[in-house]
PyMOL Python script that loads the backbone (N, CA, C, O; Angstrom):
from pymol import cmd

cmd.read_pdbstr("""\
ATOM      1  N   VAL A   1      -4.435  93.854-111.446  1.00  0.00           N
ATOM      2  CA  VAL A   1      -4.364  94.600-110.615  1.00  0.00           C
ATOM      3  C   VAL A   1      -2.840  95.165-110.535  1.00  0.00           C
ATOM      4  O   VAL A   1      -1.937  94.373-110.266  1.00  0.00           O
ATOM      5  N   GLY A   2      -2.548  96.605-110.780  1.00  0.00           N
ATOM      6  CA  GLY A   2      -1.644  97.460-110.955  1.00  0.00           C
ATOM      7  C   GLY A   2      -1.565  98.433-112.234  1.00  0.00           C
ATOM      8  O   GLY A   2      -2.616  98.551-112.864  1.00  0.00           O
ATOM      9  N   THR A   3      -0.599  99.043-112.625  1.00  0.00           N
ATOM     10  CA  THR A   3      -0.683 100.065-113.627  1.00  0.00           C
ATOM     11  C   THR A   3      -0.584  99.061-115.253  1.00  0.00           C
ATOM     12  O   THR A   3      -0.051  97.952-115.287  1.00  0.00           O
ATOM     13  N   ARG A   4      -1.070  99.587-116.203  1.00  0.00           N
ATOM     14  CA  ARG A   4      -1.142  99.190-117.552  1.00  0.00           C
ATOM     15  C   ARG A   4       0.240 100.037-117.751  1.00  0.00           C
ATOM     16  O   ARG A   4       0.588 101.137-117.322  1.00  0.00           O
ATOM     17  N   PRO A   5       1.002  98.895-118.729  1.00  0.00           N
ATOM     18  CA  PRO A   5       1.875  99.483-119.274  1.00  0.00           C
ATOM     19  C   PRO A   5       1.395 100.822-120.404  1.00  0.00           C
ATOM     20  O   PRO A   5       0.352 100.899-121.053  1.00  0.00           O
ATOM     21  N   GLY A   6       2.539 101.786-120.359  1.00  0.00           N
ATOM     22  CA  GLY A   6       2.091 102.835-121.866  1.00  0.00           C
ATOM     23  C   GLY A   6       2.288 102.287-122.920  1.00  0.00           C
ATOM     24  O   GLY A   6       3.171 101.492-123.242  1.00  0.00           O
ATOM     25  N   LEU A   7       1.090 102.895-123.734  1.00  0.00           N
ATOM     26  CA  LEU A   7       1.135 101.955-125.071  1.00  0.00           C
ATOM     27  C   LEU A   7       1.867 102.912-126.282  1.00  0.00           C
ATOM     28  O   LEU A   7       1.527 104.092-126.364  1.00  0.00           O
ATOM     29  N   ALA A   8       2.608 102.505-126.962  1.00  0.00           N
ATOM     30  CA  ALA A   8       3.461 102.800-127.977  1.00  0.00           C
ATOM     31  C   ALA A   8       2.526 102.549-129.187  1.00  0.00           C
ATOM     32  O   ALA A   8       2.608 101.390-129.591  1.00  0.00           O
ATOM     33  N   LEU A   9       1.755 103.247-129.795  1.00  0.00           N
ATOM     34  CA  LEU A   9       0.735 102.993-130.787  1.00  0.00           C
ATOM     35  C   LEU A   9       1.503 102.274-132.009  1.00  0.00           C
ATOM     36  O   LEU A   9       0.930 101.441-132.712  1.00  0.00           O
ATOM     37  N   ASN A  10       2.950 102.688-132.225  1.00  0.00           N
ATOM     38  CA  ASN A  10       3.780 102.121-133.655  1.00  0.00           C
ATOM     39  C   ASN A  10       4.506 101.027-132.916  1.00  0.00           C
ATOM     40  O   ASN A  10       5.505 100.552-133.455  1.00  0.00           O
ATOM     41  N   ASP A  11       4.091 100.543-131.667  1.00  0.00           N
ATOM     42  CA  ASP A  11       4.776  98.922-131.460  1.00  0.00           C
ATOM     43  C   ASP A  11       4.198  98.304-129.814  1.00  0.00           C
ATOM     44  O   ASP A  11       4.851  98.115-128.788  1.00  0.00           O
ATOM     45  N   PRO A  12       2.883  98.126-130.064  1.00  0.00           N
ATOM     46  CA  PRO A  12       2.214  97.626-128.696  1.00  0.00           C
ATOM     47  C   PRO A  12       3.115  96.584-128.006  1.00  0.00           C
ATOM     48  O   PRO A  12       3.408  96.697-126.816  1.00  0.00           O
ATOM     49  N   LEU A  13       3.577  95.503-128.821  1.00  0.00           N
ATOM     50  CA  LEU A  13       3.895  94.411-128.036  1.00  0.00           C
ATOM     51  C   LEU A  13       5.506  95.534-127.305  1.00  0.00           C
ATOM     52  O   LEU A  13       5.738  95.556-126.096  1.00  0.00           O
ATOM     53  N   SER A  14       6.054  96.029-127.953  1.00  0.00           N
ATOM     54  CA  SER A  14       7.494  96.491-127.311  1.00  0.00           C
ATOM     55  C   SER A  14       7.069  97.081-125.672  1.00  0.00           C
ATOM     56  O   SER A  14       7.812  97.069-124.691  1.00  0.00           O
ATOM     57  N   GLN A  15       5.990  97.463-125.727  1.00  0.00           N
ATOM     58  CA  GLN A  15       5.539  98.194-123.915  1.00  0.00           C
ATOM     59  C   GLN A  15       4.947  97.022-123.116  1.00  0.00           C
ATOM     60  O   GLN A  15       4.185  97.344-122.204  1.00  0.00           O
ATOM     61  N   GLY A  16       5.228  95.414-123.358  1.00  0.00           N
ATOM     62  CA  GLY A  16       4.310  94.773-122.519  1.00  0.00           C
ATOM     63  C   GLY A  16       3.222  94.209-122.662  1.00  0.00           C
ATOM     64  O   GLY A  16       2.737  93.295-121.994  1.00  0.00           O
ATOM     65  N   TRP A  17       2.596  95.048-124.030  1.00  0.00           N
ATOM     66  CA  TRP A  17       1.282  94.405-124.704  1.00  0.00           C
ATOM     67  C   TRP A  17       0.686  92.790-125.167  1.00  0.00           C
ATOM     68  O   TRP A  17       1.609  92.088-125.580  1.00  0.00           O
ATOM     69  N   GLY A  18       0.244  92.564-125.167  1.00  0.00           N
ATOM     70  CA  GLY A  18       0.378  91.061-126.030  1.00  0.00           C
ATOM     71  C   GLY A  18       0.057  89.904-125.171  1.00  0.00           C
ATOM     72  O   GLY A  18      -0.177  90.229-124.007  1.00  0.00           O
ATOM     73  N   TRP A  19      -0.022  88.588-125.440  1.00  0.00           N
ATOM     74  CA  TRP A  19      -0.664  87.290-124.993  1.00  0.00           C
ATOM     75  C   TRP A  19       0.842  86.601-124.235  1.00  0.00           C
ATOM     76  O   TRP A  19       1.910  86.374-124.804  1.00  0.00           O
ATOM     77  N   TRP A  20       0.560  86.423-123.082  1.00  0.00           N
ATOM     78  CA  TRP A  20       0.967  84.778-122.181  1.00  0.00           C
ATOM     79  C   TRP A  20       0.277  84.711-121.268  1.00  0.00           C
ATOM     80  O   TRP A  20      -0.553  85.524-120.860  1.00  0.00           O
ATOM     81  N   TRP A  21       0.712  83.260-120.693  1.00  0.00           N
ATOM     82  CA  TRP A  21       0.095  82.488-119.686  1.00  0.00           C
ATOM     83  C   TRP A  21       1.006  81.788-118.993  1.00  0.00           C
ATOM     84  O   TRP A  21       2.155  81.694-119.425  1.00  0.00           O
ATOM     85  N   PHE A  22       0.637  81.220-117.863  1.00  0.00           N
ATOM     86  CA  PHE A  22       1.457  80.112-117.250  1.00  0.00           C
ATOM     87  C   PHE A  22       1.456  79.095-118.251  1.00  0.00           C
ATOM     88  O   PHE A  22       0.623  78.948-119.146  1.00  0.00           O
ATOM     89  N   SER A  23       2.565  78.341-117.992  1.00  0.00           N
ATOM     90  CA  SER A  23       3.007  77.056-118.967  1.00  0.00           C
ATOM     91  C   SER A  23       2.680  76.101-118.226  1.00  0.00           C
ATOM     92  O   SER A  23       2.261  75.034-118.677  1.00  0.00           O
ATOM     93  N   ASN A  24       2.865  76.417-116.658  1.00  0.00           N
ATOM     94  CA  ASN A  24       2.131  74.831-116.041  1.00  0.00           C
ATOM     95  C   ASN A  24       1.737  75.650-114.626  1.00  0.00           C
ATOM     96  O   ASN A  24       2.039  76.696-114.053  1.00  0.00           O
ATOM     97  N   ILE A  25       0.917  74.554-114.453  1.00  0.00           N
ATOM     98  CA  ILE A  25       0.363  75.027-112.948  1.00  0.00           C
ATOM     99  C   ILE A  25       0.270  73.716-112.297  1.00  0.00           C
ATOM    100  O   ILE A  25       0.042  72.653-112.875  1.00  0.00           O
ATOM    101  N   GLU A  26       0.502  73.916-110.822  1.00  0.00           N
ATOM    102  CA  GLU A  26       0.587  72.418-109.929  1.00  0.00           C
ATOM    103  C   GLU A  26      -0.048  73.127-108.999  1.00  0.00           C
ATOM    104  O   GLU A  26       0.160  74.301-108.694  1.00  0.00           O
ATOM    105  N   PHE A  27      -1.142  72.087-108.376  1.00  0.00           N
ATOM    106  CA  PHE A  27      -2.278  72.072-107.231  1.00  0.00           C
ATOM    107  C   PHE A  27      -1.634  71.278-106.104  1.00  0.00           C
ATOM    108  O   PHE A  27      -1.795  70.067-106.254  1.00  0.00           O
ATOM    109  N   ARG A  28      -0.960  71.619-105.035  1.00  0.00           N
ATOM    110  CA  ARG A  28      -0.287  70.757-104.285  1.00  0.00           C
ATOM    111  C   ARG A  28      -1.174  70.873-102.948  1.00  0.00           C
ATOM    112  O   ARG A  28      -1.988  71.795-102.879  1.00  0.00           O
ATOM    113  N   ASP A  29      -1.053  70.056-101.991  1.00  0.00           N
ATOM    114  CA  ASP A  29      -1.344  69.979-100.374  1.00  0.00           C
ATOM    115  C   ASP A  29      -1.487  71.262-100.065  1.00  0.00           C
ATOM    116  O   ASP A  29      -2.509  71.822 -99.671  1.00  0.00           O
ATOM    117  N   GLU A  30      -0.187  71.816-100.299  1.00  0.00           N
ATOM    118  CA  GLU A  30       0.346  72.947 -99.075  1.00  0.00           C
ATOM    119  C   GLU A  30       0.813  74.411-100.082  1.00  0.00           C
ATOM    120  O   GLU A  30       1.458  75.382 -99.685  1.00  0.00           O
ATOM    121  N   ARG A  31       0.256  74.179-101.453  1.00  0.00           N
ATOM    122  CA  ARG A  31       0.818  75.331-102.280  1.00  0.00           C
ATOM    123  C   ARG A  31       0.834  75.346-103.481  1.00  0.00           C
ATOM    124  O   ARG A  31       1.289  74.312-103.970  1.00  0.00           O
ATOM    125  N   VAL A  32       0.437  76.307-104.367  1.00  0.00           N
ATOM    126  CA  VAL A  32       0.108  76.081-105.679  1.00  0.00           C
ATOM    127  C   VAL A  32       1.246  76.943-106.371  1.00  0.00           C
ATOM    128  O   VAL A  32       1.634  78.079-106.097  1.00  0.00           O
ATOM    129  N   VAL A  33       1.747  75.871-107.558  1.00  0.00           N
ATOM    130  CA  VAL A  33       3.221  76.296-108.028  1.00  0.00           C
ATOM    131  C   VAL A  33       2.715  77.114-109.690  1.00  0.00           C
ATOM    132  O   VAL A  33       1.673  76.761-110.241  1.00  0.00           O
ATOM    133  N   LEU A  34       3.345  77.862-110.112  1.00  0.00           N
ATOM    134  CA  LEU A  34       2.746  78.548-111.431  1.00  0.00           C
ATOM    135  C   LEU A  34       4.238  78.879-111.698  1.00  0.00           C
ATOM    136  O   LEU A  34       5.094  79.415-110.993  1.00  0.00           O
ATOM    137  N   ASN A  35       4.258  78.311-113.113  1.00  0.00           N
ATOM    138  CA  ASN A  35       5.516  78.861-114.328  1.00  0.00           C
ATOM    139  C   ASN A  35       5.295  79.650-115.268  1.00  0.00           C
ATOM    140  O   ASN A  35       4.401  79.216-115.994  1.00  0.00           O
ATOM    141  N   ALA A  36       5.604  80.385-115.512  1.00  0.00           N
ATOM    142  CA  ALA A  36       5.665  80.717-116.862  1.00  0.00           C
ATOM    143  C   ALA A  36       7.178  81.479-117.706  1.00  0.00           C
ATOM    144  O   ALA A  36       8.115  81.974-117.080  1.00  0.00           O
ATOM    145  N   SER A  37       7.120  81.430-118.639  1.00  0.00           N
ATOM    146  CA  SER A  37       7.967  81.729-119.752  1.00  0.00           C
ATOM    147  C   SER A  37       8.574  83.069-120.020  1.00  0.00           C
ATOM    148  O   SER A  37       9.650  83.506-120.429  1.00  0.00           O
ATOM    149  N   TYR A  38       7.266  83.597-119.557  1.00  0.00           N
ATOM    150  CA  TYR A  38       7.652  84.875-119.611  1.00  0.00           C
ATOM    151  C   TYR A  38       6.580  85.788-118.560  1.00  0.00           C
ATOM    152  O   TYR A  38       5.412  85.458-118.353  1.00  0.00           O
ATOM    153  N   LEU A  39       6.960  86.469-118.222  1.00  0.00           N
ATOM    154  CA  LEU A  39       6.101  86.993-117.103  1.00  0.00           C
ATOM    155  C   LEU A  39       6.670  88.881-117.293  1.00  0.00           C
ATOM    156  O   LEU A  39       7.807  89.259-117.008  1.00  0.00           O
ATOM    157  N   PRO A  40       5.637  89.729-117.785  1.00  0.00           N
ATOM    158  CA  PRO A  40       5.982  91.017-117.900  1.00  0.00           C
ATOM    159  C   PRO A  40       5.941  91.592-116.401  1.00  0.00           C
ATOM    160  O   PRO A  40       5.153  91.000-115.662  1.00  0.00           O
ATOM    161  N   ALA A  41       6.724  92.737-115.792  1.00  0.00           N
ATOM    162  CA  ALA A  41       6.917  93.190-114.834  1.00  0.00           C
ATOM    163  C   ALA A  41       5.705  94.102-113.936  1.00  0.00           C
ATOM    164  O   ALA A  41       5.674  95.331-114.005  1.00  0.00           O
ATOM    165  N   GLY A  42       5.096  93.604-113.412  1.00  0.00           N
ATOM    166  CA  GLY A  42       3.828  94.686-112.601  1.00  0.00           C
ATOM    167  C   GLY A  42       3.276  93.710-111.555  1.00  0.00           C
ATOM    168  O   GLY A  42       3.876  92.681-111.243  1.00  0.00           O
ATOM    169  N   THR A  43       2.492  93.961-111.205  1.00  0.00           N
ATOM    170  CA  THR A  43       1.541  93.381-110.124  1.00  0.00           C
ATOM    171  C   THR A  43       0.511  92.582-110.010  1.00  0.00           C
ATOM    172  O   THR A  43      -0.617  93.050-110.164  1.00  0.00           O
ATOM    173  N   TYR A  44       0.723  91.058-109.683  1.00  0.00           N
ATOM    174  CA  TYR A  44      -0.455  89.974-110.331  1.00  0.00           C
ATOM    175  C   TYR A  44      -1.418  89.869-108.939  1.00  0.00           C
ATOM    176  O   TYR A  44      -1.215  90.411-107.852  1.00  0.00           O
ATOM    177  N   GLU A  45      -2.693  88.862-109.403  1.00  0.00           N
ATOM    178  CA  GLU A  45      -3.304  88.798-108.463  1.00  0.00           C
ATOM    179  C   GLU A  45      -3.683  87.430-108.937  1.00  0.00           C
ATOM    180  O   GLU A  45      -3.936  87.318-110.137  1.00  0.00           O
ATOM    181  N   TYR A  46      -3.781  86.071-107.950  1.00  0.00           N
ATOM    182  CA  TYR A  46      -4.020  84.627-108.484  1.00  0.00           C
ATOM    183  C   TYR A  46      -5.093  84.741-107.953  1.00  0.00           C
ATOM    184  O   TYR A  46      -4.986  85.232-106.829  1.00  0.00           O
ATOM    185  N   VAL A  47      -6.546  84.406-108.378  1.00  0.00           N
ATOM    186  CA  VAL A  47      -7.237  83.730-107.316  1.00  0.00           C
ATOM    187  C   VAL A  47      -7.983  82.219-107.520  1.00  0.00           C
ATOM    188  O   VAL A  47      -8.482  81.823-108.573  1.00  0.00           O
ATOM    189  N   TYR A  48      -7.925  81.456-106.192  1.00  0.00           N
ATOM    190  CA  TYR A  48      -8.218  80.214-106.375  1.00  0.00           C
ATOM    191  C   TYR A  48      -9.681  79.640-105.297  1.00  0.00           C
ATOM    192  O   TYR A  48     -10.340  80.429-104.620  1.00  0.00           O
ATOM    193  N   ALA A  49      -9.881  78.497-105.345  1.00  0.00           N
ATOM    194  CA  ALA A  49     -11.357  78.388-104.148  1.00  0.00           C
ATOM    195  C   ALA A  49     -10.624  77.120-103.564  1.00  0.00           C
ATOM    196  O   ALA A  49      -9.828  76.373-104.134  1.00  0.00           O
ATOM    197  N   LEU A  50     -11.144  77.073-102.174  1.00  0.00           N
ATOM    198  CA  LEU A  50     -10.565  76.036-101.324  1.00  0.00           C
ATOM    199  C   LEU A  50     -11.930  75.377-100.667  1.00  0.00           C
ATOM    200  O   LEU A  50     -12.970  75.978-100.398  1.00  0.00           O
ATOM    201  N   ARG A  51     -11.726  74.394-100.539  1.00  0.00           N
ATOM    202  CA  ARG A  51     -12.522  73.691-100.246  1.00  0.00           C
ATOM    203  C   ARG A  51     -12.450  73.152 -98.623  1.00  0.00           C
ATOM    204  O   ARG A  51     -11.977  72.050 -98.346  1.00  0.00           O
ATOM    205  N   VAL A  52     -12.892  73.921 -97.778  1.00  0.00           N
ATOM    206  CA  VAL A  52     -12.086  73.465 -95.837  1.00  0.00           C
ATOM    207  C   VAL A  52     -13.511  72.301 -95.351  1.00  0.00           C
ATOM    208  O   VAL A  52     -14.732  72.293 -95.504  1.00  0.00           O
ATOM    209  N   SER A  53     -12.432  71.378 -94.684  1.00  0.00           N
ATOM    210  CA  SER A  53     -13.447  70.561 -94.378  1.00  0.00           C
ATOM    211  C   SER A  53     -13.491  70.373 -92.687  1.00  0.00           C
ATOM    212  O   SER A  53     -14.232  69.662 -92.009  1.00  0.00           O
ATOM    213  N   VAL A  54     -12.062  71.583 -92.153  1.00  0.00           N
ATOM    214  CA  VAL A  54     -11.864  71.001 -90.852  1.00  0.00           C
ATOM    215  C   VAL A  54     -11.699  72.712 -90.468  1.00  0.00           C
ATOM    216  O   VAL A  54     -10.983  73.605 -90.920  1.00  0.00           O
ATOM    217  N   PRO A  55     -12.983  72.638 -89.161  1.00  0.00           N
ATOM    218  CA  PRO A  55     -12.580  74.588 -88.710  1.00  0.00           C
ATOM    219  C   PRO A  55     -11.372  74.255 -87.681  1.00  0.00           C
ATOM    220  O   PRO A  55     -11.105  73.285 -86.973  1.00  0.00           O
ATOM    221  N   GLY A  56     -10.716  75.617 -87.951  1.00  0.00           N
ATOM    222  CA  GLY A  56      -9.716  75.987 -87.267  1.00  0.00           C
ATOM    223  C   GLY A  56      -8.361  77.487 -87.403  1.00  0.00           C
ATOM    224  O   GLY A  56      -8.352  78.118 -88.459  1.00  0.00           O
ATOM    225  N   VAL A  57      -8.022  77.620 -87.024  1.00  0.00           N
ATOM    226  CA  VAL A  57      -7.186  78.612 -87.462  1.00  0.00           C
ATOM    227  C   VAL A  57      -5.861  78.221 -88.426  1.00  0.00           C
ATOM    228  O   VAL A  57      -4.880  77.564 -88.078  1.00  0.00           O
ATOM    229  N   TYR A  58      -6.162  78.895 -89.904  1.00  0.00           N
ATOM    230  CA  TYR A  58      -4.887  78.475 -90.830  1.00  0.00           C
ATOM    231  C   TYR A  58      -3.892  79.300 -91.267  1.00  0.00           C
ATOM    232  O   TYR A  58      -4.509  79.954 -92.108  1.00  0.00           O
ATOM    233  N   ASN A  59      -2.651  79.766 -91.274  1.00  0.00           N
ATOM    234  CA  ASN A  59      -1.476  80.278 -92.004  1.00  0.00           C
ATOM    235  C   ASN A  59      -1.837  79.973 -93.244  1.00  0.00           C
ATOM    236  O   ASN A  59      -2.371  78.898 -93.518  1.00  0.00           O
ATOM    237  N   VAL A  60      -1.525  81.086 -94.292  1.00  0.00           N
ATOM    238  CA  VAL A  60      -1.741  81.579 -95.830  1.00  0.00           C
ATOM    239  C   VAL A  60      -0.325  81.847 -95.732  1.00  0.00           C
ATOM    240  O   VAL A  60      -0.053  82.773 -94.968  1.00  0.00           O
ATOM    241  N   ILE A  61       0.806  81.190 -96.395  1.00  0.00           N
ATOM    242  CA  ILE A  61       2.032  81.421 -96.709  1.00  0.00           C
ATOM    243  C   ILE A  61       2.379  82.747 -97.613  1.00  0.00           C
ATOM    244  O   ILE A  61       1.600  83.050 -98.517  1.00  0.00           O
ATOM    245  N   PRO A  62       3.067  83.210 -97.466  1.00  0.00           N
ATOM    246  CA  PRO A  62       3.572  84.434 -98.238  1.00  0.00           C
ATOM    247  C   PRO A  62       3.608  83.968 -99.843  1.00  0.00           C
ATOM    248  O   PRO A  62       4.271  82.932 -99.811  1.00  0.00           O
ATOM    249  N   PRO A  63       3.335  84.146-100.828  1.00  0.00           N
ATOM    250  CA  PRO A  63       3.686  84.126-102.240  1.00  0.00           C
ATOM    251  C   PRO A  63       5.318  84.897-102.115  1.00  0.00           C
ATOM    252  O   PRO A  63       5.870  85.869-101.599  1.00  0.00           O
ATOM    253  N   THR A  64       5.649  83.525-103.104  1.00  0.00           N
ATOM    254  CA  THR A  64       6.829  84.238-103.889  1.00  0.00           C
ATOM    255  C   THR A  64       7.329  84.265-104.942  1.00  0.00           C
ATOM    256  O   THR A  64       6.323  83.737-105.416  1.00  0.00           O
ATOM    257  N   VAL A  65       7.817  84.359-105.603  1.00  0.00           N
ATOM    258  CA  VAL A  65       8.483  84.439-107.250  1.00  0.00           C
ATOM    259  C   VAL A  65       9.995  84.308-107.288  1.00  0.00           C
ATOM    260  O   VAL A  65      10.639  84.839-106.384  1.00  0.00           O
ATOM    261  N   ARG A  66      10.440  83.834-107.984  1.00  0.00           N
ATOM    262  CA  ARG A  66      11.862  83.818-108.478  1.00  0.00           C
ATOM    263  C   ARG A  66      12.253  83.277-109.516  1.00  0.00           C
ATOM    264  O   ARG A  66      11.934  82.140-109.865  1.00  0.00           O
ATOM    265  N   GLU A  67      13.291  84.347-110.371  1.00  0.00           N
ATOM    266  CA  GLU A  67      13.499  83.418-111.635  1.00  0.00           C
ATOM    267  C   GLU A  67      14.044  82.064-111.608  1.00  0.00           C
ATOM    268  O   GLU A  67      14.738  81.915-110.603  1.00  0.00           O
ATOM    269  N   PHE A  68      13.986  81.037-112.332  1.00  0.00           N
ATOM    270  CA  PHE A  68      14.706  80.020-112.423  1.00  0.00           C
ATOM    271  C   PHE A  68      16.309  80.040-112.480  1.00  0.00           C
ATOM    272  O   PHE A  68      16.843  79.215-111.739  1.00  0.00           O
ATOM    273  N   TYR A  69      16.767  80.478-112.891  1.00  0.00           N
ATOM    274  CA  TYR A  69      18.183  80.654-113.583  1.00  0.00           C
ATOM    275  C   TYR A  69      19.142  81.582-112.924  1.00  0.00           C
ATOM    276  O   TYR A  69      20.373  81.561-112.954  1.00  0.00           O
ATOM    277  N   PHE A  70      18.309  82.421-112.308  1.00  0.00           N
ATOM    278  CA  PHE A  70      18.673  83.889-111.234  1.00  0.00           C
ATOM    279  C   PHE A  70      17.936  84.181-110.583  1.00  0.00           C
ATOM    280  O   PHE A  70      17.100  85.080-110.671  1.00  0.00           O
ATOM    281  N   PRO A  71      18.271  82.964-109.299  1.00  0.00           N
ATOM    282  CA  PRO A  71      17.385  83.030-108.201  1.00  0.00           C
ATOM    283  C   PRO A  71      17.352  84.699-107.503  1.00  0.00           C
ATOM    284  O   PRO A  71      16.361  85.196-106.968  1.00  0.00           O
ATOM    285  N   GLU A  72      18.685  85.366-107.673  1.00  0.00           N
ATOM    286  CA  GLU A  72      18.404  87.051-107.389  1.00  0.00           C
ATOM    287  C   GLU A  72      17.380  88.060-107.305  1.00  0.00           C
ATOM    288  O   GLU A  72      17.073  89.007-106.580  1.00  0.00           O
ATOM    289  N   VAL A  73      16.864  87.305-108.637  1.00  0.00           N
ATOM    290  CA  VAL A  73      15.793  88.215-108.968  1.00  0.00           C
ATOM    291  C   VAL A  73      14.374  87.708-108.915  1.00  0.00           C
ATOM    292  O   VAL A  73      13.926  86.909-109.738  1.00  0.00           O
ATOM    293  N   PHE A  74      13.665  88.225-107.876  1.00  0.00           N
ATOM    294  CA  PHE A  74      12.710  87.640-106.936  1.00  0.00           C
ATOM    295  C   PHE A  74      11.549  88.881-106.409  1.00  0.00           C
ATOM    296  O   PHE A  74      11.599  90.084-106.665  1.00  0.00           O
ATOM    297  N   GLY A  75      10.691  88.267-105.734  1.00  0.00           N
ATOM    298  CA  GLY A  75       9.831  89.239-105.516  1.00  0.00           C
ATOM    299  C   GLY A  75       8.412  88.869-104.314  1.00  0.00           C
ATOM    300  O   GLY A  75       7.532  88.255-104.919  1.00  0.00           O
ATOM    301  N   SER A  76       8.214  89.001-103.501  1.00  0.00           N
ATOM    302  CA  SER A  76       7.455  88.111-102.308  1.00  0.00           C
ATOM    303  C   SER A  76       6.508  89.329-101.969  1.00  0.00           C
ATOM    304  O   SER A  76       6.757  90.509-102.216  1.00  0.00           O
ATOM    305  N   GLY A  77       4.953  88.639-101.127  1.00  0.00           N
ATOM    306  CA  GLY A  77       4.025  89.238-100.531  1.00  0.00           C
ATOM    307  C   GLY A  77       4.146  89.006 -99.259  1.00  0.00           C
ATOM    308  O   GLY A  77       5.133  88.518 -98.709  1.00  0.00           O
ATOM    309  N   ALA A  78       2.789  89.473 -98.579  1.00  0.00           N
ATOM    310  CA  ALA A  78       2.501  89.208 -97.286  1.00  0.00           C
ATOM    311  C   ALA A  78       1.626  87.782 -96.764  1.00  0.00           C
ATOM    312  O   ALA A  78       0.626  87.483 -97.417  1.00  0.00           O
ATOM    313  N   GLY A  79       1.962  87.048 -95.759  1.00  0.00           N
ATOM    314  CA  GLY A  79       1.467  86.028 -95.270  1.00  0.00           C
ATOM    315  C   GLY A  79      -0.035  86.646 -94.802  1.00  0.00           C
ATOM    316  O   GLY A  79      -0.367  87.822 -94.953  1.00  0.00           O
ATOM    317  N   SER A  80      -0.822  85.643 -94.230  1.00  0.00           N
ATOM    318  CA  SER A  80      -2.056  85.781 -93.133  1.00  0.00           C
ATOM    319  C   SER A  80      -2.746  84.977 -92.631  1.00  0.00           C
ATOM    320  O   SER A  80      -2.047  84.054 -93.047  1.00  0.00           O
ATOM    321  N   THR A  81      -3.347  84.582 -92.210  1.00  0.00           N
ATOM    322  CA  THR A  81      -4.195  83.629 -91.191  1.00  0.00           C
ATOM    323  C   THR A  81      -5.604  83.915 -91.480  1.00  0.00           C
ATOM    324  O   THR A  81      -6.082  85.023 -91.724  1.00  0.00           O
ATOM    325  N   PHE A  82      -6.374  82.494 -91.408  1.00  0.00           N
ATOM    326  CA  PHE A  82      -7.934  82.667 -91.645  1.00  0.00           C
ATOM    327  C   PHE A  82      -8.307  81.645 -90.635  1.00  0.00           C
ATOM    328  O   PHE A  82      -7.659  80.674 -90.244  1.00  0.00           O
ATOM    329  N   THR A  83      -9.476  82.061 -90.299  1.00  0.00           N
ATOM    330  CA  THR A  83     -10.155  81.038 -89.746  1.00  0.00           C
ATOM    331  C   THR A  83     -11.501  80.210 -90.054  1.00  0.00           C
ATOM    332  O   THR A  83     -11.687  80.371 -91.260  1.00  0.00           O
ATOM    333  N   VAL A  84     -12.096  79.741 -89.752  1.00  0.00           N
ATOM    334  CA  VAL A  84     -12.616  78.439 -90.509  1.00  0.00           C
ATOM    335  C   VAL A  84     -13.688  78.264 -89.299  1.00  0.00           C
ATOM    336  O   VAL A  84     -13.019  77.960 -88.312  1.00  0.00           O
ATOM    337  N   SER A  85     -14.836  78.315 -89.009  1.00  0.00           N
ATOM    338  CA  SER A  85     -15.749  78.024 -87.738  1.00  0.00           C
ATOM    339  C   SER A  85     -16.931  77.006 -88.213  1.00  0.00           C
ATOM    340  O   SER A  85     -17.609  76.912 -89.236  1.00  0.00           O
ATOM    341  N   ALA A  86     -16.834  76.100 -86.661  1.00  0.00           N
ATOM    342  CA  ALA A  86     -17.541  75.055 -87.266  1.00  0.00           C
ATOM    343  C   ALA A  86     -19.430  75.711 -87.708  1.00  0.00           C
ATOM    344  O   ALA A  86     -19.971  76.804 -87.540  1.00  0.00           O
ATOM    345  N   ALA A  87     -19.900  74.433 -88.286  1.00  0.00           N
ATOM    346  CA  ALA A  87     -21.584  74.680 -89.002  1.00  0.00           C
ATOM    347  C   ALA A  87     -21.967  74.482 -87.910  1.00  0.00           C
ATOM    348  O   ALA A  87     -21.550  73.662 -87.092  1.00  0.00           O
ATOM    349  N   GLU A  88     -23.125  75.526 -87.787  1.00  0.00           N
ATOM    350  CA  GLU A  88     -24.061  75.687 -86.662  1.00  0.00           C
ATOM    351  C   GLU A  88     -25.384  74.803 -86.887  1.00  0.00           C
ATOM    352  O   GLU A  88     -26.283  74.812 -86.046  1.00  0.00           O
TER     353      GLU A  88
END
""", "prot")
cmd.dss("prot")
cmd.show_as("cartoon", "prot")
cmd.util.cbc("prot")
cmd.orient("prot")
């Protein structure tokens, strides 16, 4: 999601192109924690599946991101709610 960085044909890696991945992923009861040693500027979408067993209205906490040693560098998104209905 987002726009691709411009590509300088003489050095594509300097424009943000290249391989990176999350170095650690933790699935917890109340959140998912992702760690990356390198994260290019931009907008990201992380998708995961949930198995819901109890009907109700649930809050989705807003996503947040911050640098470990520089917490003044951060980003966040919007939270939401979703409803799980009982099976008929």
